[in-house]
C-alpha positions as CSV (number, residue, x, y, z in Angstrom):
1,M,15.6,-26.9,-8.2
2,Y,15.1,-23.7,-10.2
3,G,13.5,-21.8,-7.3
4,Y,11.2,-18.8,-7.5
5,G,13.7,-16.5,-9.4
6,G,13.3,-18.3,-12.7
7,W,10.4,-16.1,-13.8
8,A,12.1,-12.8,-13.1
9,W,13.7,-12.6,-16.6
10,I,10.4,-12.9,-18.6
11,P,9.7,-9.1,-18.6
12,F,13.2,-8.5,-20.1
13,M,12.6,-10.9,-23.1
14,P,11.0,-8.3,-25.3
15,L,13.9,-6.0,-24.6
16,L,16.3,-8.7,-25.7
17,W,14.4,-9.3,-28.9
18,I,14.2,-5.6,-29.7
19,A,18.0,-5.3,-29.1
20,L,18.6,-8.2,-31.4
21,I,16.4,-6.8,-34.2
22,V,18.1,-3.4,-33.9
23,L,21.5,-5.1,-34.1
24,A,20.5,-7.1,-37.2
25,V,19.2,-4.0,-39.0
26,W,22.3,-2.0,-38.1
27,A,24.5,-4.9,-39.4
28,V,22.6,-5.1,-42.7
29,I,22.8,-1.4,-43.3
30,R,26.5,-1.3,-42.4
31,L,27.4,-4.2,-44.6
32,T,25.3,-3.1,-47.6
33,R,26.8,0.4,-47.7
34,G,30.0,0.8,-49.6
35,P,33.1,2.4,-48.2
36,S,31.9,5.8,-49.5
37,G,29.0,5.8,-47.0
38,G,26.1,5.0,-49.2
39,A,24.4,6.4,-52.3
40,H,25.1,10.0,-51.5
41,G,28.8,9.5,-50.5
42,R,28.4,11.7,-47.5
43,G,27.5,9.8,-44.4
44,H,29.1,7.4,-42.0
45,G,26.1,5.5,-40.7
46,W,23.5,7.4,-38.7
47,T,26.0,9.8,-37.3
48,G,26.1,12.2,-40.2
49,G,29.8,12.4,-40.7
50,G,31.2,12.9,-44.2
51,L,32.2,16.1,-45.9
52,P,31.6,19.5,-44.4
53,E,28.8,21.5,-46.1
54,N,31.3,23.8,-47.9
55,A,33.5,21.0,-49.2
56,K,33.4,20.0,-52.8
57,S,32.3,16.4,-53.5
58,P,34.7,14.3,-55.6
59,E,31.9,13.9,-58.1
60,S,31.4,17.7,-58.5
61,P,32.0,19.2,-61.9
62,E,35.0,21.2,-60.6
63,N,36.8,18.0,-59.8
64,A,35.8,16.2,-63.0
65,K,38.7,14.9,-65.1
66,S,38.5,14.7,-68.9
67,P,37.9,11.1,-70.0
68,E,40.9,9.1,-70.8
69,S,42.0,8.9,-74.5
70,P,42.2,5.4,-76.0
71,E,46.0,5.6,-76.0
72,E,46.0,6.4,-72.3
73,I,43.7,3.5,-71.6
74,V,46.0,1.1,-73.5
75,D,49.0,2.6,-71.7
76,R,47.4,2.1,-68.3
77,R,46.4,-1.4,-69.0
78,Y,49.9,-2.3,-70.2
79,A,51.5,-0.6,-67.2
80,S,49.2,-2.6,-64.8
81,G,50.1,-5.9,-66.5
82,E,46.6,-6.4,-67.8
83,I,47.9,-6.9,-71.4
84,D,51.2,-8.2,-72.8
85,T,53.7,-6.4,-75.0
86,D,52.5,-7.9,-78.3
87,T,48.9,-6.9,-77.5
88,Y,50.0,-3.4,-76.4
89,T,52.0,-2.9,-79.7
90,E,49.1,-4.2,-81.8
91,M,46.6,-1.9,-80.1
92,R,48.8,1.1,-80.3
93,E,49.3,0.5,-84.1
94,R,45.6,0.1,-84.7
95,L,44.8,3.3,-82.7
96,A,47.5,5.2,-84.6
97,A,46.1,4.0,-88.0
98,H,42.5,5.1,-87.1
99,R,43.4,8.4,-85.5
100,P,42.2,11.4,-87.5
101,K,45.1,13.4,-89.1
102,P,45.5,17.0,-87.8
103,R,44.7,19.7,-90.3
């Protein structure tokens, strides 16, 4: 019924398992890396990719923005709908009351 050709695939079984393991490892690496390409923010998988050597990274000090002031944070949260008008007004009043006076 199966004939003599049934044993011909046995030498290829280790290759199948190796391919499956490589595929699984690749999938885990690909899924655990964020959209930035990993911890260094430079690569796209094993191909290298990313920023050219002379390009500045978004995390470089030259591109660093000053931290948001408390008022800017409240404004941003209100603009995004995260807080309502009453909360916004109360927070702005509290911030204004505790802001040091200029000399």
